[in-house]
C-alpha positions as CSV (number, residue, x, y, z in Angstrom):
1,M,0.0,0.0,0.0
2,A,1.4,3.4,-1.0
3,E,0.3,5.1,2.2
4,D,2.6,2.7,4.2
5,R,5.7,4.0,2.5
6,R,5.0,7.7,2.9
7,K,7.4,9.7,5.0
8,P,6.3,10.9,8.4
9,T,4.8,14.3,8.9
10,T,6.7,17.1,10.6
11,V,4.1,17.0,13.4
12,Q,4.7,13.2,13.9
13,L,8.5,13.7,14.0
14,E,8.2,16.6,16.5
15,Y,5.8,14.6,18.8
16,A,8.0,11.5,18.6
17,R,11.1,13.6,19.6
18,H,9.2,15.2,22.5
19,L,8.0,11.8,23.8
20,M,11.5,10.4,23.5
21,D,13.0,13.3,25.3
22,E,10.5,12.8,28.1
23,L,11.4,9.1,28.4
24,G,15.2,9.7,28.0
25,Y,15.6,8.1,24.6
26,D,17.9,9.5,21.9
27,P,15.9,10.0,18.7
28,Q,19.1,9.7,16.6
29,E,19.3,6.0,17.7
30,Y,15.9,5.3,16.2
31,D,16.4,7.0,12.8
32,I,12.8,8.2,13.0
33,E,13.2,10.5,9.9
34,N,13.5,7.4,7.7
35,M,10.5,5.5,9.2
36,T,7.2,5.3,7.3
37,R,4.2,7.2,8.7
38,L,2.7,3.9,10.0
39,K,5.9,2.7,11.6
40,L,6.3,6.1,13.4
41,A,2.7,6.1,14.4
42,D,3.2,2.7,16.0
43,L,6.4,3.9,17.8
44,I,4.5,7.0,19.1
45,D,1.7,4.7,20.4
46,D,4.4,2.6,22.2
47,L,6.1,5.7,23.6
48,R,2.8,7.1,24.9
49,N,1.9,3.8,26.5
50,E,5.3,3.7,28.2
51,L,4.9,7.3,29.4
52,E,1.4,6.7,30.7
53,G,2.1,3.3,32.2
């Protein structure tokens, strides 16, 4: 599916970086800029769950 291969949005990238900072992760280690939108959305969900849990 073409949607799966699309680059993440700026908002997604900024939010993922914010969550990673809150949790003490280094975004550079995850290469989030090269993830697909769906992969980054999954990572954001995981990060939110970790932060809330």
